[in-house]
C-alpha positions, 0 to 999 in steps of 0.5 A: 673170472671174467668179472674179476679181470674186468674189475681189476682192469677198471681199477687200474684206470679209475681206482675205486675207493671206500665211501667212508675212509677213502682207502682204495678198494680191493677186488672183493670189496664194494663201496666200503672197505672191510675195516669200515664195514666191520665198524658200521652201526647196524640196527638189526631192527629187521630181527623184530620188524613188527615192533621196534623203535622205528616201526612205532613211528608209523603206528596209527599214521597209515590207515588200513583200507579194506582187506578181510574186515576193514577194521585193522587200525593201520596197514604197517607191517614190517619196518627196518633200517640198515644203519643208525644215522647221525650227523657228522658220522661215517654213515652220514658221509656215505649217504651224503656222497650217495645223495649229493655227489653223484655216487649212483652205484652206492645206492644199488650196492647198499640196497644189495647189502641190506637185502642180503642181511635182511633176507636171512630173517625173512624180512621180504617174505610175502612182499609183492612190489617195491615202491621207491620214494619219488622225487619231483621231476625237477629235483630228479632232473637236477640230481640226475637220479633218484637215490631211493630208486637205486637202493630199490634196484639193489634190493630187487636184484637180490630178492627178485621183487619187482620195482614199481615207480609209477604208482605214486608221484611227488607233486611238489617239493617244499624244502629239505626236512633236514632242519625241521622237527616234529610237526614241521616235518609233518606239515612240510609233506602234507599233500605232496604225494598223489596216487597215480594208479590204484589198480597197481597197488590194490591188494598188494603188500608194498615195500616203501624204500627211502634213504633215511627215516627220521620222524617218518613223516615223508614216508607216512605221507607217501604210504597214506596215498598208497593206502587209498587203494583197497587192501594195501599193506605197507612195509618200510625199509631205509638205509639210515634211521635217525634216533631223535 
């Protein structure tokens, strides 16, 4: 009752609007209006998380270190995204506002949405910690926040899985991946991450969270560093997935 009253009060002062169409939100709506939510291009990849078109991007790219026999070809387990992503689409407007227009609360809300939908299919079962994709200190300072961290907070609030943002760090930023393709993306992220504390990763099943996955090069580069710690298993979740 109190929460509803406060929401109504804040809406009088600063009305909340839909992140896609701009329509004023009702008390029971968050980030998106009911109409836009109904037409979102959900992937449902979490229903087949071990073998889907997004998961295949990472096969053979993230080696397994240690474990039962040390012979596993890779450490990737479950992979899924909430939406299919394309340029100049409603989802692109939503994510652009989250990343570049200071709409911080959208990240956490989308994280909760993803967690509630994926948890029904046990996507998070057995995962020990969440690692959001890191930004360089300078880039995070300029933006004021890390959108992947906000998404991770939303997932954590639903699943109870702790967020750990001090295991791996990004040591440099060599430009956006947006206009790069294939091998250019891979070269652009080669060596940009460093494992900070292997002890916090050792033996853990880690969920790596990013906002958008296209070729998977950036996430794979980060996961390769995490897998320098023995016995690490990786699952990957994003809000958007671009099919090239």
